[in-house]
PDB file of N, CA, C, O and CB in Angstrom:
ATOM      1  N   MET A   1     -11.426   9.215   2.636  1.00  0.00           N
ATOM      2  CA  MET A   1     -12.244   8.492   1.687  1.00  0.00           C
ATOM      3  C   MET A   1     -12.344   9.310   0.400  1.00  0.00           C
ATOM      4  O   MET A   1     -12.362  10.540   0.432  1.00  0.00           O
ATOM      5  CB  MET A   1     -13.650   8.197   2.277  1.00  0.00           C
ATOM      6  N   VAL A   2     -12.408   8.624  -0.706  1.00  0.00           N
ATOM      7  CA  VAL A   2     -12.504   9.284  -1.998  1.00  0.00           C
ATOM      8  C   VAL A   2     -13.945   9.713  -2.246  1.00  0.00           C
ATOM      9  O   VAL A   2     -14.887   8.962  -1.990  1.00  0.00           O
ATOM     10  CB  VAL A   2     -12.007   8.356  -3.129  1.00  0.00           C
ATOM     11  N   ASN A   3     -14.092  10.906  -2.738  1.00  0.00           N
ATOM     12  CA  ASN A   3     -15.409  11.437  -3.086  1.00  0.00           C
ATOM     13  C   ASN A   3     -15.331  11.848  -4.549  1.00  0.00           C
ATOM     14  O   ASN A   3     -14.623  12.799  -4.881  1.00  0.00           O
ATOM     15  CB  ASN A   3     -15.829  12.655  -2.153  1.00  0.00           C
ATOM     16  N   SER A   4     -16.043  11.153  -5.429  1.00  0.00           N
ATOM     17  CA  SER A   4     -15.946  11.415  -6.861  1.00  0.00           C
ATOM     18  C   SER A   4     -16.514  12.778  -7.258  1.00  0.00           C
ATOM     19  O   SER A   4     -16.253  13.255  -8.362  1.00  0.00           O
ATOM     20  CB  SER A   4     -16.661  10.330  -7.625  1.00  0.00           C
ATOM     21  N   ALA A   5     -17.273  13.400  -6.385  1.00  0.00           N
ATOM     22  CA  ALA A   5     -17.863  14.697  -6.690  1.00  0.00           C
ATOM     23  C   ALA A   5     -16.982  15.876  -6.271  1.00  0.00           C
ATOM     24  O   ALA A   5     -17.246  17.011  -6.665  1.00  0.00           O
ATOM     25  CB  ALA A   5     -19.199  14.808  -6.019  1.00  0.00           C
ATOM     26  N   GLU A   6     -15.955  15.622  -5.489  1.00  0.00           N
ATOM     27  CA  GLU A   6     -15.105  16.692  -4.961  1.00  0.00           C
ATOM     28  C   GLU A   6     -13.643  16.431  -5.305  1.00  0.00           C
ATOM     29  O   GLU A   6     -13.225  15.283  -5.459  1.00  0.00           O
ATOM     30  CB  GLU A   6     -15.278  16.821  -3.434  1.00  0.00           C
ATOM     31  N   GLU A   7     -12.873  17.513  -5.424  1.00  0.00           N
ATOM     32  CA  GLU A   7     -11.433  17.373  -5.607  1.00  0.00           C
ATOM     33  C   GLU A   7     -10.809  16.933  -4.296  1.00  0.00           C
ATOM     34  O   GLU A   7     -11.387  17.133  -3.228  1.00  0.00           O
ATOM     35  CB  GLU A   7     -10.798  18.698  -6.103  1.00  0.00           C
ATOM     36  N   ARG A   8      -9.629  16.335  -4.379  1.00  0.00           N
ATOM     37  CA  ARG A   8      -8.935  15.946  -3.161  1.00  0.00           C
ATOM     38  C   ARG A   8      -7.456  16.266  -3.297  1.00  0.00           C
ATOM     39  O   ARG A   8      -6.943  16.459  -4.399  1.00  0.00           O
ATOM     40  CB  ARG A   8      -9.144  14.448  -2.858  1.00  0.00           C
ATOM     41  N   ILE A   9      -6.796  16.318  -2.178  1.00  0.00           N
ATOM     42  CA  ILE A   9      -5.358  16.535  -2.129  1.00  0.00           C
ATOM     43  C   ILE A   9      -4.757  15.328  -1.427  1.00  0.00           C
ATOM     44  O   ILE A   9      -5.232  14.921  -0.367  1.00  0.00           O
ATOM     45  CB  ILE A   9      -4.989  17.880  -1.394  1.00  0.00           C
ATOM     46  N   SER A  10      -3.720  14.759  -2.014  1.00  0.00           N
ATOM     47  CA  SER A  10      -3.023  13.631  -1.388  1.00  0.00           C
ATOM     48  C   SER A  10      -1.731  14.134  -0.769  1.00  0.00           C
ATOM     49  O   SER A  10      -1.000  14.915  -1.378  1.00  0.00           O
ATOM     50  CB  SER A  10      -2.735  12.498  -2.420  1.00  0.00           C
ATOM     51  N   LEU A  11      -1.458  13.684   0.435  1.00  0.00           N
ATOM     52  CA  LEU A  11      -0.241  14.073   1.144  1.00  0.00           C
ATOM     53  C   LEU A  11       0.529  12.829   1.558  1.00  0.00           C
ATOM     54  O   LEU A  11      -0.066  11.814   1.918  1.00  0.00           O
ATOM     55  CB  LEU A  11      -0.575  14.942   2.380  1.00  0.00           C
ATOM     56  N   ALA A  12       1.840  12.911   1.505  1.00  0.00           N
ATOM     57  CA  ALA A  12       2.660  11.798   1.977  1.00  0.00           C
ATOM     58  C   ALA A  12       2.667  11.800   3.497  1.00  0.00           C
ATOM     59  O   ALA A  12       2.751  12.855   4.125  1.00  0.00           O
ATOM     60  CB  ALA A  12       4.108  11.889   1.417  1.00  0.00           C
ATOM     61  N   PHE A  13       2.577  10.608   4.087  1.00  0.00           N
ATOM     62  CA  PHE A  13       2.589  10.500   5.539  1.00  0.00           C
ATOM     63  C   PHE A  13       3.943  10.063   6.076  1.00  0.00           C
ATOM     64  O   PHE A  13       4.169  10.096   7.286  1.00  0.00           O
ATOM     65  CB  PHE A  13       1.528   9.532   5.991  1.00  0.00           C
ATOM     66  N   PHE A  14       4.838   9.658   5.196  1.00  0.00           N
ATOM     67  CA  PHE A  14       6.139   9.206   5.652  1.00  0.00           C
ATOM     68  C   PHE A  14       7.178   9.460   4.575  1.00  0.00           C
ATOM     69  O   PHE A  14       6.852   9.667   3.406  1.00  0.00           O
ATOM     70  CB  PHE A  14       6.099   7.720   6.027  1.00  0.00           C
ATOM     71  N   TYR A  15       8.418   9.439   4.989  1.00  0.00           N
ATOM     72  CA  TYR A  15       9.519   9.550   4.057  1.00  0.00           C
ATOM     73  C   TYR A  15      10.619   8.622   4.538  1.00  0.00           C
ATOM     74  O   TYR A  15      11.211   8.845   5.594  1.00  0.00           O
ATOM     75  CB  TYR A  15      10.022  11.022   3.934  1.00  0.00           C
ATOM     76  N   ASN A  16      10.891   7.590   3.771  1.00  0.00           N
ATOM     77  CA  ASN A  16      11.897   6.585   4.104  1.00  0.00           C
ATOM     78  C   ASN A  16      11.732   6.000   5.510  1.00  0.00           C
ATOM     79  O   ASN A  16      12.621   6.146   6.349  1.00  0.00           O
ATOM     80  CB  ASN A  16      13.269   7.188   3.973  1.00  0.00           C
ATOM     81  N   PRO A  17      10.613   5.346   5.767  1.00  0.00           N
ATOM     82  CA  PRO A  17      10.462   4.681   7.067  1.00  0.00           C
ATOM     83  C   PRO A  17      11.414   3.491   7.160  1.00  0.00           C
ATOM     84  O   PRO A  17      12.099   3.166   6.190  1.00  0.00           O
ATOM     85  CB  PRO A  17       8.997   4.218   7.281  1.00  0.00           C
ATOM     86  N   LYS A  18      11.457   2.854   8.302  1.00  0.00           N
ATOM     87  CA  LYS A  18      12.303   1.673   8.480  1.00  0.00           C
ATOM     88  C   LYS A  18      11.930   0.639   7.425  1.00  0.00           C
ATOM     89  O   LYS A  18      10.756   0.498   7.080  1.00  0.00           O
ATOM     90  CB  LYS A  18      12.151   1.081   9.917  1.00  0.00           C
ATOM     91  N   SER A  19      12.917  -0.082   6.913  1.00  0.00           N
ATOM     92  CA  SER A  19      12.683  -1.014   5.802  1.00  0.00           C
ATOM     93  C   SER A  19      11.739  -2.158   6.163  1.00  0.00           C
ATOM     94  O   SER A  19      11.052  -2.685   5.288  1.00  0.00           O
ATOM     95  CB  SER A  19      13.997  -1.585   5.332  1.00  0.00           C
ATOM     96  N   ASP A  20      11.692  -2.551   7.439  1.00  0.00           N
ATOM     97  CA  ASP A  20      10.828  -3.670   7.818  1.00  0.00           C
ATOM     98  C   ASP A  20       9.439  -3.214   8.302  1.00  0.00           C
ATOM     99  O   ASP A  20       8.647  -4.026   8.779  1.00  0.00           O
ATOM    100  CB  ASP A  20      11.505  -4.489   8.907  1.00  0.00           C
ATOM    101  N   LEU A  21       9.154  -1.907   8.174  1.00  0.00           N
ATOM    102  CA  LEU A  21       7.856  -1.382   8.581  1.00  0.00           C
ATOM    103  C   LEU A  21       6.767  -1.906   7.654  1.00  0.00           C
ATOM    104  O   LEU A  21       6.888  -1.816   6.432  1.00  0.00           O
ATOM    105  CB  LEU A  21       7.867   0.160   8.582  1.00  0.00           C
ATOM    106  N   MET A  22       5.705  -2.454   8.234  1.00  0.00           N
ATOM    107  CA  MET A  22       4.582  -2.932   7.436  1.00  0.00           C
ATOM    108  C   MET A  22       3.721  -1.741   7.014  1.00  0.00           C
ATOM    109  O   MET A  22       3.367  -0.892   7.833  1.00  0.00           O
ATOM    110  CB  MET A  22       3.737  -3.972   8.231  1.00  0.00           C
ATOM    111  N   ILE A  23       3.394  -1.696   5.734  1.00  0.00           N
ATOM    112  CA  ILE A  23       2.524  -0.657   5.195  1.00  0.00           C
ATOM    113  C   ILE A  23       1.180  -1.312   4.915  1.00  0.00           C
ATOM    114  O   ILE A  23       1.086  -2.275   4.153  1.00  0.00           O
ATOM    115  CB  ILE A  23       3.131   0.005   3.894  1.00  0.00           C
ATOM    116  N   GLU A  24       0.148  -0.775   5.542  1.00  0.00           N
ATOM    117  CA  GLU A  24      -1.189  -1.341   5.397  1.00  0.00           C
ATOM    118  C   GLU A  24      -2.223  -0.296   5.791  1.00  0.00           C
ATOM    119  O   GLU A  24      -1.881   0.691   6.442  1.00  0.00           O
ATOM    120  CB  GLU A  24      -1.349  -2.622   6.257  1.00  0.00           C
ATOM    121  N   PRO A  25      -3.487  -0.496   5.406  1.00  0.00           N
ATOM    122  CA  PRO A  25      -4.519   0.477   5.777  1.00  0.00           C
ATOM    123  C   PRO A  25      -4.720   0.536   7.300  1.00  0.00           C
ATOM    124  O   PRO A  25      -4.416  -0.414   8.022  1.00  0.00           O
ATOM    125  CB  PRO A  25      -5.847   0.126   5.086  1.00  0.00           C
ATOM    126  N   VAL A  26      -5.224   1.645   7.749  1.00  0.00           N
ATOM    127  CA  VAL A  26      -5.542   1.809   9.160  1.00  0.00           C
ATOM    128  C   VAL A  26      -6.741   0.909   9.461  1.00  0.00           C
ATOM    129  O   VAL A  26      -7.819   1.095   8.896  1.00  0.00           O
ATOM    130  CB  VAL A  26      -5.844   3.320   9.518  1.00  0.00           C
ATOM    131  N   LYS A  27      -6.550  -0.062  10.349  1.00  0.00           N
ATOM    132  CA  LYS A  27      -7.589  -1.055  10.633  1.00  0.00           C
ATOM    133  C   LYS A  27      -8.899  -0.422  11.110  1.00  0.00           C
ATOM    134  O   LYS A  27      -9.980  -0.908  10.776  1.00  0.00           O
ATOM    135  CB  LYS A  27      -7.091  -2.033  11.680  1.00  0.00           C
ATOM    136  N   GLU A  28      -8.807   0.665  11.891  1.00  0.00           N
ATOM    137  CA  GLU A  28     -10.010   1.315  12.390  1.00  0.00           C
ATOM    138  C   GLU A  28     -10.872   1.868  11.253  1.00  0.00           C
ATOM    139  O   GLU A  28     -12.099   1.853  11.346  1.00  0.00           O
ATOM    140  CB  GLU A  28      -9.637   2.434  13.349  1.00  0.00           C
ATOM    141  N   LEU A  29     -10.243   2.352  10.190  1.00  0.00           N
ATOM    142  CA  LEU A  29     -11.010   2.866   9.058  1.00  0.00           C
ATOM    143  C   LEU A  29     -11.725   1.740   8.330  1.00  0.00           C
ATOM    144  O   LEU A  29     -12.873   1.893   7.911  1.00  0.00           O
ATOM    145  CB  LEU A  29     -10.097   3.621   8.090  1.00  0.00           C
ATOM    146  N   LEU A  30     -11.047   0.608   8.180  1.00  0.00           N
ATOM    147  CA  LEU A  30     -11.676  -0.534   7.518  1.00  0.00           C
ATOM    148  C   LEU A  30     -12.853  -1.043   8.333  1.00  0.00           C
ATOM    149  O   LEU A  30     -13.917  -1.336   7.786  1.00  0.00           O
ATOM    150  CB  LEU A  30     -10.658  -1.660   7.297  1.00  0.00           C
ATOM    151  N   THR A  31     -12.662  -1.149   9.638  1.00  0.00           N
ATOM    152  CA  THR A  31     -13.712  -1.655  10.518  1.00  0.00           C
ATOM    153  C   THR A  31     -14.902  -0.698  10.564  1.00  0.00           C
ATOM    154  O   THR A  31     -16.053  -1.126  10.487  1.00  0.00           O
ATOM    155  CB  THR A  31     -13.162  -1.878  11.930  1.00  0.00           C
ATOM    156  N   THR A  32     -14.621   0.584  10.689  1.00  0.00           N
ATOM    157  CA  THR A  32     -15.682   1.591  10.758  1.00  0.00           C
ATOM    158  C   THR A  32     -16.559   1.557   9.516  1.00  0.00           C
ATOM    159  O   THR A  32     -17.778   1.700   9.606  1.00  0.00           O
ATOM    160  CB  THR A  32     -15.082   2.984  10.932  1.00  0.00           C
ATOM    161  N   HIS A  33     -15.942   1.369   8.368  1.00  0.00           N
ATOM    162  CA  HIS A  33     -16.690   1.397   7.108  1.00  0.00           C
ATOM    163  C   HIS A  33     -17.029  -0.014   6.611  1.00  0.00           C
ATOM    164  O   HIS A  33     -17.602  -0.178   5.534  1.00  0.00           O
ATOM    165  CB  HIS A  33     -15.886   2.143   6.041  1.00  0.00           C
ATOM    166  N   ASN A  34     -16.671  -1.030   7.406  1.00  0.00           N
ATOM    167  CA  ASN A  34     -16.978  -2.421   7.092  1.00  0.00           C
ATOM    168  C   ASN A  34     -16.527  -2.828   5.680  1.00  0.00           C
ATOM    169  O   ASN A  34     -17.303  -3.372   4.895  1.00  0.00           O
ATOM    170  CB  ASN A  34     -18.465  -2.656   7.240  1.00  0.00           C
ATOM    171  N   VAL A  35     -15.251  -2.547   5.385  1.00  0.00           N
ATOM    172  CA  VAL A  35     -14.689  -2.895   4.083  1.00  0.00           C
ATOM    173  C   VAL A  35     -13.419  -3.724   4.262  1.00  0.00           C
ATOM    174  O   VAL A  35     -12.780  -3.678   5.313  1.00  0.00           O
ATOM    175  CB  VAL A  35     -14.391  -1.624   3.262  1.00  0.00           C
ATOM    176  N   SER A  36     -13.069  -4.468   3.246  1.00  0.00           N
ATOM    177  CA  SER A  36     -11.833  -5.243   3.243  1.00  0.00           C
ATOM    178  C   SER A  36     -10.752  -4.419   2.560  1.00  0.00           C
ATOM    179  O   SER A  36     -11.060  -3.602   1.692  1.00  0.00           O
ATOM    180  CB  SER A  36     -12.026  -6.620   2.529  1.00  0.00           C
ATOM    181  N   PRO A  37      -9.494  -4.616   2.933  1.00  0.00           N
ATOM    182  CA  PRO A  37      -8.422  -3.881   2.257  1.00  0.00           C
ATOM    183  C   PRO A  37      -8.339  -4.296   0.787  1.00  0.00           C
ATOM    184  O   PRO A  37      -8.576  -5.457   0.452  1.00  0.00           O
ATOM    185  CB  PRO A  37      -7.065  -4.125   2.962  1.00  0.00           C
ATOM    186  N   LEU A  38      -8.006  -3.354  -0.079  1.00  0.00           N
ATOM    187  CA  LEU A  38      -7.858  -3.652  -1.502  1.00  0.00           C
ATOM    188  C   LEU A  38      -6.542  -4.359  -1.802  1.00  0.00           C
ATOM    189  O   LEU A  38      -6.449  -5.139  -2.749  1.00  0.00           O
ATOM    190  CB  LEU A  38      -7.951  -2.374  -2.316  1.00  0.00           C
ATOM    191  N   TYR A  39      -5.527  -4.080  -0.988  1.00  0.00           N
ATOM    192  CA  TYR A  39      -4.195  -4.627  -1.219  1.00  0.00           C
ATOM    193  C   TYR A  39      -3.658  -5.217   0.080  1.00  0.00           C
ATOM    194  O   TYR A  39      -3.944  -4.694   1.157  1.00  0.00           O
ATOM    195  CB  TYR A  39      -3.236  -3.540  -1.766  1.00  0.00           C
ATOM    196  N   PRO A  40      -2.893  -6.286  -0.005  1.00  0.00           N
ATOM    197  CA  PRO A  40      -2.346  -6.890   1.207  1.00  0.00           C
ATOM    198  C   PRO A  40      -1.223  -6.039   1.798  1.00  0.00           C
ATOM    199  O   PRO A  40      -0.608  -5.246   1.085  1.00  0.00           O
ATOM    200  CB  PRO A  40      -1.833  -8.298   0.911  1.00  0.00           C
ATOM    201  N   PRO A  41      -0.955  -6.195   3.085  1.00  0.00           N
ATOM    202  CA  PRO A  41       0.149  -5.450   3.701  1.00  0.00           C
ATOM    203  C   PRO A  41       1.480  -5.887   3.106  1.00  0.00           C
ATOM    204  O   PRO A  41       1.624  -7.014   2.634  1.00  0.00           O
ATOM    205  CB  PRO A  41       0.158  -5.650   5.232  1.00  0.00           C
ATOM    206  N   ARG A  42       2.442  -4.986   3.137  1.00  0.00           N
ATOM    207  CA  ARG A  42       3.792  -5.302   2.650  1.00  0.00           C
ATOM    208  C   ARG A  42       4.788  -4.432   3.404  1.00  0.00           C
ATOM    209  O   ARG A  42       4.411  -3.405   3.969  1.00  0.00           O
ATOM    210  CB  ARG A  42       3.913  -5.076   1.098  1.00  0.00           C
ATOM    211  N   THR A  43       6.026  -4.823   3.419  1.00  0.00           N
ATOM    212  CA  THR A  43       7.040  -3.995   4.075  1.00  0.00           C
ATOM    213  C   THR A  43       7.418  -2.849   3.148  1.00  0.00           C
ATOM    214  O   THR A  43       7.262  -2.935   1.930  1.00  0.00           O
ATOM    215  CB  THR A  43       8.298  -4.836   4.454  1.00  0.00           C
ATOM    216  N   PHE A  44       7.915  -1.779   3.748  1.00  0.00           N
ATOM    217  CA  PHE A  44       8.364  -0.650   2.944  1.00  0.00           C
ATOM    218  C   PHE A  44       9.497  -1.085   2.030  1.00  0.00           C
ATOM    219  O   PHE A  44       9.569  -0.626   0.890  1.00  0.00           O
ATOM    220  CB  PHE A  44       8.811   0.516   3.841  1.00  0.00           C
ATOM    221  N   ASP A  45      10.380  -1.952   2.494  1.00  0.00           N
ATOM    222  CA  ASP A  45      11.495  -2.433   1.681  1.00  0.00           C
ATOM    223  C   ASP A  45      10.981  -3.160   0.435  1.00  0.00           C
ATOM    224  O   ASP A  45      11.511  -2.970  -0.659  1.00  0.00           O
ATOM    225  CB  ASP A  45      12.400  -3.366   2.509  1.00  0.00           C
ATOM    226  N   HIS A  46       9.963  -3.980   0.601  1.00  0.00           N
ATOM    227  CA  HIS A  46       9.379  -4.699  -0.528  1.00  0.00           C
ATOM    228  C   HIS A  46       8.759  -3.733  -1.538  1.00  0.00           C
ATOM    229  O   HIS A  46       8.952  -3.882  -2.744  1.00  0.00           O
ATOM    230  CB  HIS A  46       8.325  -5.694  -0.036  1.00  0.00           C
ATOM    231  N   TYR A  47       8.027  -2.763  -1.050  1.00  0.00           N
ATOM    232  CA  TYR A  47       7.416  -1.769  -1.920  1.00  0.00           C
ATOM    233  C   TYR A  47       8.487  -0.967  -2.660  1.00  0.00           C
ATOM    234  O   TYR A  47       8.374  -0.738  -3.864  1.00  0.00           O
ATOM    235  CB  TYR A  47       6.510  -0.830  -1.109  1.00  0.00           C
ATOM    236  N   ARG A  48       9.524  -0.542  -1.940  1.00  0.00           N
ATOM    237  CA  ARG A  48      10.614   0.226  -2.546  1.00  0.00           C
ATOM    238  C   ARG A  48      11.331  -0.587  -3.616  1.00  0.00           C
ATOM    239  O   ARG A  48      11.682  -0.051  -4.667  1.00  0.00           O
ATOM    240  CB  ARG A  48      11.611   0.675  -1.474  1.00  0.00           C
ATOM    241  N   LEU A  49      11.551  -1.876  -3.362  1.00  0.00           N
ATOM    242  CA  LEU A  49      12.183  -2.748  -4.348  1.00  0.00           C
ATOM    243  C   LEU A  49      11.367  -2.789  -5.635  1.00  0.00           C
ATOM    244  O   LEU A  49      11.919  -2.710  -6.732  1.00  0.00           O
ATOM    245  CB  LEU A  49      12.354  -4.162  -3.783  1.00  0.00           C
ATOM    246  N   TYR A  50      10.067  -2.913  -5.492  1.00  0.00           N
ATOM    247  CA  TYR A  50       9.210  -2.956  -6.678  1.00  0.00           C
ATOM    248  C   TYR A  50       9.309  -1.653  -7.467  1.00  0.00           C
ATOM    249  O   TYR A  50       9.465  -1.689  -8.687  1.00  0.00           O
ATOM    250  CB  TYR A  50       7.751  -3.223  -6.278  1.00  0.00           C
ATOM    251  N   ILE A  51       9.222  -0.520  -6.807  1.00  0.00           N
ATOM    252  CA  ILE A  51       9.295   0.779  -7.479  1.00  0.00           C
ATOM    253  C   ILE A  51      10.633   0.935  -8.194  1.00  0.00           C
ATOM    254  O   ILE A  51      10.680   1.435  -9.318  1.00  0.00           O
ATOM    255  CB  ILE A  51       9.094   1.926  -6.469  1.00  0.00           C
ATOM    256  N   ARG A  52      11.713   0.513  -7.553  1.00  0.00           N
ATOM    257  CA  ARG A  52      13.038   0.667  -8.172  1.00  0.00           C
ATOM    258  C   ARG A  52      13.244  -0.255  -9.361  1.00  0.00           C
ATOM    259  O   ARG A  52      13.979   0.098 -10.283  1.00  0.00           O
ATOM    260  CB  ARG A  52      14.118   0.409  -7.150  1.00  0.00           C
ATOM    261  N   THR A  53      12.620  -1.421  -9.369  1.00  0.00           N
ATOM    262  CA  THR A  53      12.819  -2.352 -10.483  1.00  0.00           C
ATOM    263  C   THR A  53      11.798  -2.150 -11.600  1.00  0.00           C
ATOM    264  O   THR A  53      12.123  -2.361 -12.768  1.00  0.00           O
ATOM    265  CB  THR A  53      12.747  -3.784  -9.982  1.00  0.00           C
ATOM    266  N   LYS A  54      10.588  -1.751 -11.272  1.00  0.00           N
ATOM    267  CA  LYS A  54       9.526  -1.614 -12.277  1.00  0.00           C
ATOM    268  C   LYS A  54       9.175  -0.164 -12.600  1.00  0.00           C
ATOM    269  O   LYS A  54       8.595   0.109 -13.651  1.00  0.00           O
ATOM    270  CB  LYS A  54       8.288  -2.326 -11.804  1.00  0.00           C
ATOM    271  N   GLY A  55       9.515   0.764 -11.715  1.00  0.00           N
ATOM    272  CA  GLY A  55       9.127   2.151 -11.906  1.00  0.00           C
ATOM    273  C   GLY A  55       7.706   2.386 -11.429  1.00  0.00           C
ATOM    274  O   GLY A  55       6.936   1.434 -11.302  1.00  0.00           O
ATOM    275  N   PRO A  56       7.341   3.638 -11.162  1.00  0.00           N
ATOM    276  CA  PRO A  56       5.987   3.934 -10.694  1.00  0.00           C
ATOM    277  C   PRO A  56       4.966   3.634 -11.786  1.00  0.00           C
ATOM    278  O   PRO A  56       5.156   4.011 -12.942  1.00  0.00           O
ATOM    279  CB  PRO A  56       5.877   5.404 -10.251  1.00  0.00           C
ATOM    280  N   GLN A  57       3.878   2.950 -11.412  1.00  0.00           N
ATOM    281  CA  GLN A  57       2.854   2.567 -12.379  1.00  0.00           C
ATOM    282  C   GLN A  57       1.455   2.759 -11.809  1.00  0.00           C
ATOM    283  O   GLN A  57       0.542   2.014 -12.165  1.00  0.00           O
ATOM    284  CB  GLN A  57       3.048   1.117 -12.810  1.00  0.00           C
ATOM    285  N   GLY A  58       1.271   3.722 -10.950  1.00  0.00           N
ATOM    286  CA  GLY A  58      -0.056   3.972 -10.391  1.00  0.00           C
ATOM    287  C   GLY A  58      -0.519   2.856  -9.475  1.00  0.00           C
ATOM    288  O   GLY A  58       0.306   2.155  -8.888  1.00  0.00           O
ATOM    289  N   LYS A  59      -1.824   2.682  -9.343  1.00  0.00           N
ATOM    290  CA  LYS A  59      -2.382   1.695  -8.432  1.00  0.00           C
ATOM    291  C   LYS A  59      -2.052   0.266  -8.828  1.00  0.00           C
ATOM    292  O   LYS A  59      -2.023  -0.615  -7.969  1.00  0.00           O
ATOM    293  CB  LYS A  59      -3.865   1.859  -8.355  1.00  0.00           C
ATOM    294  N   SER A  60      -1.800   0.013 -10.112  1.00  0.00           N
ATOM    295  CA  SER A  60      -1.521  -1.356 -10.554  1.00  0.00           C
ATOM    296  C   SER A  60      -0.296  -1.937  -9.858  1.00  0.00           C
ATOM    297  O   SER A  60      -0.198  -3.154  -9.695  1.00  0.00           O
ATOM    298  CB  SER A  60      -1.321  -1.390 -12.064  1.00  0.00           C
ATOM    299  N   GLN A  61       0.634  -1.087  -9.447  1.00  0.00           N
ATOM    300  CA  GLN A  61       1.841  -1.595  -8.796  1.00  0.00           C
ATOM    301  C   GLN A  61       1.543  -2.213  -7.431  1.00  0.00           C
ATOM    302  O   GLN A  61       2.306  -3.058  -6.963  1.00  0.00           O
ATOM    303  CB  GLN A  61       2.857  -0.476  -8.642  1.00  0.00           C
ATOM    304  N   LEU A  62       0.472  -1.818  -6.799  1.00  0.00           N
ATOM    305  CA  LEU A  62       0.165  -2.358  -5.482  1.00  0.00           C
ATOM    306  C   LEU A  62      -0.220  -3.831  -5.568  1.00  0.00           C
ATOM    307  O   LEU A  62       0.228  -4.632  -4.747  1.00  0.00           O
ATOM    308  CB  LEU A  62      -0.958  -1.559  -4.830  1.00  0.00           C
ATOM    309  N   GLY A  63      -1.022  -4.192  -6.523  1.00  0.00           N
ATOM    310  CA  GLY A  63      -1.391  -5.588  -6.714  1.00  0.00           C
ATOM    311  C   GLY A  63      -0.262  -6.392  -7.331  1.00  0.00           C
ATOM    312  O   GLY A  63      -0.017  -7.531  -6.933  1.00  0.00           O
ATOM    313  N   GLU A  64       0.424  -5.808  -8.296  1.00  0.00           N
ATOM    314  CA  GLU A  64       1.516  -6.491  -8.986  1.00  0.00           C
ATOM    315  C   GLU A  64       2.673  -6.797  -8.053  1.00  0.00           C
ATOM    316  O   GLU A  64       3.308  -7.844  -8.189  1.00  0.00           O
ATOM    317  CB  GLU A  64       2.006  -5.655 -10.148  1.00  0.00           C
ATOM    318  N   SER A  65       2.962  -5.921  -7.118  1.00  0.00           N
ATOM    319  CA  SER A  65       4.130  -6.123  -6.264  1.00  0.00           C
ATOM    320  C   SER A  65       3.979  -7.339  -5.357  1.00  0.00           C
ATOM    321  O   SER A  65       4.965  -7.791  -4.774  1.00  0.00           O
ATOM    322  CB  SER A  65       4.376  -4.887  -5.423  1.00  0.00           C
ATOM    323  N   ASN A  66       2.771  -7.880  -5.223  1.00  0.00           N
ATOM    324  CA  ASN A  66       2.596  -9.098  -4.431  1.00  0.00           C
ATOM    325  C   ASN A  66       3.395 -10.259  -5.015  1.00  0.00           C
ATOM    326  O   ASN A  66       3.841 -11.144  -4.285  1.00  0.00           O
ATOM    327  CB  ASN A  66       1.114  -9.471  -4.350  1.00  0.00           C
ATOM    328  N   LYS A  67       3.571 -10.251  -6.325  1.00  0.00           N
ATOM    329  CA  LYS A  67       4.297 -11.340  -6.977  1.00  0.00           C
ATOM    330  C   LYS A  67       5.753 -11.385  -6.555  1.00  0.00           C
ATOM    331  O   LYS A  67       6.396 -12.430  -6.647  1.00  0.00           O
ATOM    332  CB  LYS A  67       4.207 -11.204  -8.481  1.00  0.00           C
ATOM    333  N   LEU A  68       6.282 -10.252  -6.090  1.00  0.00           N
ATOM    334  CA  LEU A  68       7.662 -10.187  -5.623  1.00  0.00           C
ATOM    335  C   LEU A  68       7.780 -10.450  -4.129  1.00  0.00           C
ATOM    336  O   LEU A  68       8.888 -10.440  -3.593  1.00  0.00           O
ATOM    337  CB  LEU A  68       8.255  -8.840  -5.950  1.00  0.00           C
ATOM    338  N   ASN A  69       6.665 -10.684  -3.445  1.00  0.00           N
ATOM    339  CA  ASN A  69       6.660 -10.781  -1.996  1.00  0.00           C
ATOM    340  C   ASN A  69       6.414 -12.218  -1.533  1.00  0.00           C
ATOM    341  O   ASN A  69       5.266 -12.608  -1.321  1.00  0.00           O
ATOM    342  CB  ASN A  69       5.603  -9.853  -1.414  1.00  0.00           C
ATOM    343  N   PRO A  70       7.476 -13.007  -1.374  1.00  0.00           N
ATOM    344  CA  PRO A  70       7.285 -14.388  -0.917  1.00  0.00           C
ATOM    345  C   PRO A  70       6.739 -14.466   0.504  1.00  0.00           C
ATOM    346  O   PRO A  70       6.167 -15.490   0.881  1.00  0.00           O
ATOM    347  CB  PRO A  70       8.595 -15.143  -0.994  1.00  0.00           C
ATOM    348  N   GLN A  71       6.900 -13.410   1.305  1.00  0.00           N
ATOM    349  CA  GLN A  71       6.418 -13.414   2.672  1.00  0.00           C
ATOM    350  C   GLN A  71       4.909 -13.231   2.742  1.00  0.00           C
ATOM    351  O   GLN A  71       4.295 -13.566   3.755  1.00  0.00           O
ATOM    352  CB  GLN A  71       7.105 -12.333   3.464  1.00  0.00           C
ATOM    353  N   HIS A  72       4.295 -12.700   1.673  1.00  0.00           N
ATOM    354  CA  HIS A  72       2.863 -12.414   1.704  1.00  0.00           C
ATOM    355  C   HIS A  72       2.056 -13.693   1.996  1.00  0.00           C
ATOM    356  O   HIS A  72       1.082 -13.649   2.748  1.00  0.00           O
ATOM    357  CB  HIS A  72       2.414 -11.790   0.361  1.00  0.00           C
ATOM    358  N   ASP A  73       2.451 -14.808   1.414  1.00  0.00           N
ATOM    359  CA  ASP A  73       1.709 -16.048   1.627  1.00  0.00           C
ATOM    360  C   ASP A  73       1.792 -16.530   3.073  1.00  0.00           C
ATOM    361  O   ASP A  73       0.961 -17.327   3.510  1.00  0.00           O
ATOM    362  CB  ASP A  73       2.228 -17.127   0.698  1.00  0.00           C
ATOM    363  N   LYS A  74       2.784 -16.053   3.813  1.00  0.00           N
ATOM    364  CA  LYS A  74       2.967 -16.479   5.206  1.00  0.00           C
ATOM    365  C   LYS A  74       2.203 -15.604   6.177  1.00  0.00           C
ATOM    366  O   LYS A  74       2.131 -15.922   7.364  1.00  0.00           O
ATOM    367  CB  LYS A  74       4.435 -16.470   5.568  1.00  0.00           C
ATOM    368  N   MET A  75       1.613 -14.473   5.684  1.00  0.00           N
ATOM    369  CA  MET A  75       0.913 -13.537   6.576  1.00  0.00           C
ATOM    370  C   MET A  75      -0.491 -14.007   6.837  1.00  0.00           C
ATOM    371  O   MET A  75      -1.236 -13.352   7.564  1.00  0.00           O
ATOM    372  CB  MET A  75       0.888 -12.127   5.984  1.00  0.00           C
TER     373      MET A  75
END
């Protein structure tokens, strides 16, 4: 969890996972803290496609990449 009063370190948890792997928040963390996810789940392939075509753009890319994901409406 982010704490605005303290510094934090971010670490990568994966490197080139399977292309069809769904990337989404850990459900137990959402349930424990009674919050909804900020961004919908997506496959690693979909996320990688967005980064390669648009370039890294911080958090805005997570919401924007939904426009490239026709499968999102089916989830």
